[in-house]
C-alpha positions as a Markdown table, in Angstrom:
| # | Residue | x | y | z |
|---|---|---|---|---|
| 1 | Met | 0.0 | 0.0 | 0.0 |
| 2 | Lys | 2.8 | 2.4 | 0.8 |
| 3 | Ser | 4.4 | 1.8 | -2.6 |
| 4 | Thr | 1.0 | 2.7 | -4.2 |
| 5 | Ile | 0.8 | 5.9 | -2.2 |
| 6 | Thr | 4.5 | 6.7 | -3.1 |
| 7 | Ser | 3.7 | 6.1 | -6.8 |
| 8 | Leu | 0.6 | 8.4 | -6.6 |
| 9 | Ile | 2.7 | 11.2 | -5.1 |
| 10 | Thr | 5.4 | 10.8 | -7.7 |
| 11 | Val | 2.7 | 10.9 | -10.5 |
| 12 | Ala | 1.0 | 14.0 | -8.9 |
| 13 | Val | 4.2 | 16.0 | -8.6 |
| 14 | Ser | 5.3 | 15.0 | -12.1 |
| 15 | Leu | 1.9 | 15.9 | -13.5 |
| 16 | Ser | 2.0 | 19.3 | -11.8 |
| 17 | Ala | 5.4 | 20.0 | -13.4 |
| 18 | Ala | 4.2 | 18.7 | -16.8 |
| 19 | Ile | 1.0 | 20.8 | -16.8 |
| 20 | Gly | 3.0 | 23.9 | -16.0 |
| 21 | Ile | 5.6 | 23.3 | -18.6 |
| 22 | Ser | 3.2 | 22.2 | -21.3 |
| 23 | Ser | 0.8 | 25.2 | -20.8 |
| 24 | Ser | 3.8 | 27.5 | -21.2 |
| 25 | Ala | 4.8 | 25.7 | -24.4 |
| 26 | Val | 1.2 | 25.8 | -25.8 |
| 27 | Ala | 1.0 | 29.5 | -25.0 |
| 28 | Gln | 4.2 | 30.1 | -26.8 |
| 29 | Glu | 3.1 | 28.2 | -29.9 |
| 30 | Val | -0.3 | 29.9 | -29.8 |
| 31 | Thr | 1.3 | 33.4 | -29.8 |
| 32 | Asn | 3.1 | 32.4 | -33.0 |
| 33 | Leu | -0.2 | 31.9 | -34.9 |
| 34 | Ser | -2.3 | 34.5 | -36.4 |
| 35 | Pro | -4.2 | 36.7 | -33.9 |
| 36 | Asn | -7.4 | 36.4 | -35.9 |
| 37 | Thr | -7.9 | 32.7 | -35.2 |
| 38 | Glu | -9.2 | 30.5 | -32.4 |
| 39 | Ser | -5.7 | 30.6 | -31.0 |
| 40 | Thr | -6.4 | 33.9 | -29.4 |
| 41 | Lys | -8.9 | 32.2 | -27.1 |
| 42 | Val | -6.4 | 29.5 | -26.2 |
| 43 | Ser | -3.8 | 32.2 | -25.5 |
| 44 | Gln | -6.2 | 34.0 | -23.2 |
| 45 | Ile | -6.8 | 30.7 | -21.2 |
| 46 | Phe | -3.1 | 29.8 | -20.8 |
| 47 | Gly | -1.6 | 33.3 | -21.0 |
| 48 | Ser | 1.5 | 34.1 | -22.9 |
| 49 | Arg | 5.0 | 33.4 | -21.8 |
| 50 | Glu | 5.7 | 37.1 | -21.6 |
| 51 | Ser | 2.7 | 37.8 | -19.3 |
| 52 | Lys | 3.3 | 34.9 | -17.0 |
| 53 | Arg | 3.9 | 36.0 | -13.5 |
| 54 | Pro | 6.7 | 34.5 | -11.4 |
| 55 | Gly | 5.1 | 32.2 | -8.8 |
| 56 | Asp | 2.3 | 31.0 | -11.1 |
| 57 | Asn | 3.9 | 27.5 | -10.9 |
| 58 | Tyr | 6.4 | 26.2 | -8.4 |
| 59 | Val | 7.7 | 23.1 | -6.6 |
| 60 | Gly | 9.4 | 23.2 | -3.2 |
| 61 | Leu | 9.8 | 22.1 | 0.4 |
| 62 | Ala | 7.7 | 22.9 | 3.4 |
| 63 | Thr | 7.1 | 22.0 | 7.1 |
| 64 | Val | 3.7 | 21.1 | 8.3 |
| 65 | Leu | 3.0 | 22.3 | 11.9 |
| 66 | Gly | 0.3 | 20.8 | 14.0 |
| 67 | Gly | -1.8 | 17.8 | 13.1 |
| 68 | Asp | -2.5 | 14.8 | 15.2 |
| 69 | Thr | 0.8 | 12.9 | 15.2 |
| 70 | Asp | 3.9 | 15.1 | 15.2 |
| 71 | Phe | 4.4 | 18.8 | 15.9 |
| 72 | Ala | 6.4 | 19.3 | 12.7 |
| 73 | Asp | 6.4 | 17.2 | 9.5 |
| 74 | Ala | 8.2 | 17.5 | 6.2 |
| 75 | Ala | 6.4 | 18.1 | 2.9 |
| 76 | Ile | 7.0 | 18.4 | -0.8 |
| 77 | Ile | 4.7 | 21.1 | -2.2 |
| 78 | Ser | 3.8 | 22.3 | -5.7 |
| 79 | Lys | 1.4 | 24.7 | -7.4 |
| 80 | Val | 0.3 | 24.7 | -11.0 |
| 81 | Lys | -2.0 | 27.5 | -12.4 |
| 82 | Val | -4.6 | 25.9 | -14.5 |
| 83 | Phe | -6.4 | 28.9 | -16.0 |
| 84 | Asp | -7.3 | 32.6 | -15.4 |
| 85 | Phe | -10.9 | 33.7 | -14.7 |
| 86 | Asp | -10.0 | 37.3 | -15.5 |
| 87 | Ser | -7.2 | 39.7 | -14.7 |
| 88 | Ser | -7.6 | 39.3 | -11.0 |
| 89 | Lys | -8.5 | 35.6 | -10.3 |
| 90 | Ser | -7.2 | 32.2 | -11.4 |
| 91 | Ile | -7.6 | 28.5 | -10.6 |
| 92 | Ser | -4.6 | 26.4 | -9.4 |
| 93 | Val | -4.0 | 22.8 | -8.3 |
| 94 | Arg | -1.6 | 22.5 | -5.3 |
| 95 | Pro | -0.6 | 18.8 | -4.9 |
| 96 | Ser | 1.6 | 18.0 | -1.9 |
| 97 | Ala | 3.1 | 15.0 | -0.1 |
| 98 | Val | 3.4 | 15.1 | 3.7 |
| 99 | Phe | 5.8 | 12.8 | 5.5 |
| 100 | Ser | 5.0 | 12.0 | 9.2 |
| 101 | Asn | 6.4 | 9.1 | 11.3 |
| 102 | Gly | 7.0 | 6.9 | 8.3 |
| 103 | Asp | 3.5 | 7.6 | 6.9 |
| 104 | Leu | 2.8 | 9.5 | 3.7 |
| 105 | Asp | -0.3 | 11.7 | 3.1 |
| 106 | Leu | -1.2 | 12.9 | -0.4 |
| 107 | Arg | -3.1 | 16.2 | -0.6 |
| 108 | Ile | -4.6 | 17.5 | -3.9 |
| 109 | Pro | -6.6 | 20.7 | -3.4 |
| 110 | Ala | -7.8 | 23.1 | -6.1 |
| 111 | Thr | -7.8 | 26.8 | -5.2 |
| 112 | Val | -9.1 | 30.1 | -6.4 |
| 113 | Asp | -6.1 | 32.6 | -6.4 |
| 114 | Ile | -6.6 | 36.3 | -6.1 |
| 115 | Thr | -3.8 | 37.5 | -8.4 |
| 116 | Arg | -4.5 | 41.2 | -8.2 |
| 117 | Ile | -5.3 | 42.9 | -4.9 |
| 118 | Asn | -6.8 | 46.4 | -5.2 |
| 119 | Arg | -5.0 | 47.8 | -2.2 |
| 120 | Asp | -1.9 | 49.9 | -1.9 |
| 121 | Leu | 0.5 | 47.4 | -0.3 |
| 122 | Gly | 3.7 | 49.3 | -1.1 |
| 123 | Glu | 6.5 | 47.0 | -2.0 |
| 124 | Leu | 4.4 | 43.8 | -1.7 |
| 125 | Asn | 1.8 | 45.0 | -4.2 |
| 126 | Gly | 1.6 | 42.5 | -7.1 |
| 127 | Arg | 3.8 | 39.9 | -5.2 |
| 128 | Met | 1.1 | 38.6 | -2.8 |
| 129 | Thr | -1.5 | 36.0 | -3.9 |
| 130 | Pro | -4.1 | 35.0 | -1.3 |
| 131 | Tyr | -5.9 | 31.7 | -2.1 |
| 132 | Ala | -8.6 | 29.4 | -0.8 |
| 133 | Gly | -10.1 | 26.1 | -1.9 |
| 134 | Gly | -10.6 | 22.5 | -1.2 |
| 135 | Gly | -9.8 | 19.0 | -2.4 |
| 136 | Val | -9.0 | 15.5 | -1.3 |
| 137 | Ala | -6.5 | 14.1 | 1.2 |
| 138 | Ile | -5.4 | 10.5 | 1.0 |
| 139 | Asp | -3.7 | 9.0 | 4.0 |
| 140 | Ser | -1.1 | 6.2 | 4.1 |
| 141 | Asp | -3.9 | 3.6 | 4.6 |
| 142 | Gly | -5.5 | 4.7 | 1.3 |
| 143 | Asp | -8.4 | 6.4 | 3.0 |
| 144 | Ala | -9.5 | 9.5 | 1.1 |
| 145 | Asp | -11.5 | 12.4 | 2.6 |
| 146 | Leu | -12.1 | 16.1 | 2.1 |
| 147 | Met | -9.8 | 19.0 | 3.0 |
| 148 | Leu | -10.1 | 22.7 | 3.0 |
| 149 | Thr | -7.1 | 25.1 | 2.6 |
| 150 | Ala | -6.5 | 28.9 | 2.7 |
| 151 | Gly | -3.3 | 30.8 | 2.5 |
| 152 | Met | -0.9 | 33.3 | 0.9 |
| 153 | Asp | 1.9 | 33.0 | -1.7 |
| 154 | Val | 4.5 | 35.8 | -1.6 |
| 155 | Gln | 7.0 | 36.2 | -4.4 |
| 156 | Leu | 10.3 | 36.7 | -2.6 |
| 157 | Thr | 12.5 | 36.8 | -5.7 |
| 158 | Pro | 11.8 | 36.2 | -9.4 |
| 159 | Arg | 12.6 | 32.5 | -8.8 |
| 160 | Ile | 11.5 | 31.9 | -5.2 |
| 161 | Thr | 8.0 | 32.0 | -3.7 |
| 162 | Gly | 7.2 | 31.7 | 0.0 |
| 163 | Thr | 3.9 | 30.2 | 1.0 |
| 164 | Ala | 1.8 | 29.8 | 4.2 |
| 165 | Ala | -1.5 | 27.9 | 4.5 |
| 166 | Ala | -4.0 | 26.8 | 7.1 |
| 167 | Asn | -5.5 | 23.4 | 6.4 |
| 168 | Val | -8.5 | 21.5 | 7.8 |
| 169 | Leu | -8.5 | 17.7 | 7.0 |
| 170 | Phe | -11.3 | 15.4 | 7.6 |
| 171 | Leu | -9.3 | 12.1 | 7.7 |
| 172 | Gly | -11.2 | 10.2 | 10.4 |
| 173 | Asp | -11.0 | 12.9 | 13.0 |
| 174 | Thr | -10.9 | 16.6 | 12.0 |
| 175 | Glu | -7.3 | 17.7 | 11.9 |
| 176 | Phe | -5.9 | 21.3 | 11.7 |
| 177 | Asp | -2.4 | 22.1 | 10.6 |
| 178 | Ala | -0.4 | 24.9 | 9.0 |
| 179 | Thr | 2.1 | 24.6 | 6.1 |
| 180 | Leu | 5.1 | 27.0 | 5.7 |
| 181 | Gly | 7.4 | 26.5 | 2.7 |
| 182 | Val | 9.3 | 27.9 | -0.2 |
| 183 | Gly | 9.0 | 27.0 | -3.8 |
| 184 | Tyr | 11.2 | 27.3 | -6.9 |
| 185 | Asn | 9.2 | 29.1 | -9.7 |
| 186 | Phe | 9.1 | 27.6 | -13.2 |
């Protein structure tokens, strides 16, 4: 069973990277086509390489604080932007793998990201992305249940994004934890 969960995590993280890379490649190809074709609609969905914001996609490491077993656990985190609603909102998938006492939990939430905040935040303006959403959490026994998440991504450099999230998992008992991590933007 643990090898099955490990395989699922490997596939989820690989899929996240592949979706991010392929959407950038599709957007680049689309921008090379005539603007009077259906390609304009595809370009609007995926965005162009030039307009992609750093932090739209990342993979990284985190610590998970709280929960029901340990105070601090290690995690592999990722984020892939799937599409934009408009200039201020987008949908992302944020798969992660949490390692705790030899157990492995897979978390796959989808979130609505607020990509443009209409406030004067000084230096942080345009680098902060609050998000909220829900998805599924699969524990090491293969039991799947719902989870809710809310947090904030902050672009620290053009290549590094910091992230913090509060999570509620309904795996058997209700579990609360917080995730703090950094990701490498791609």
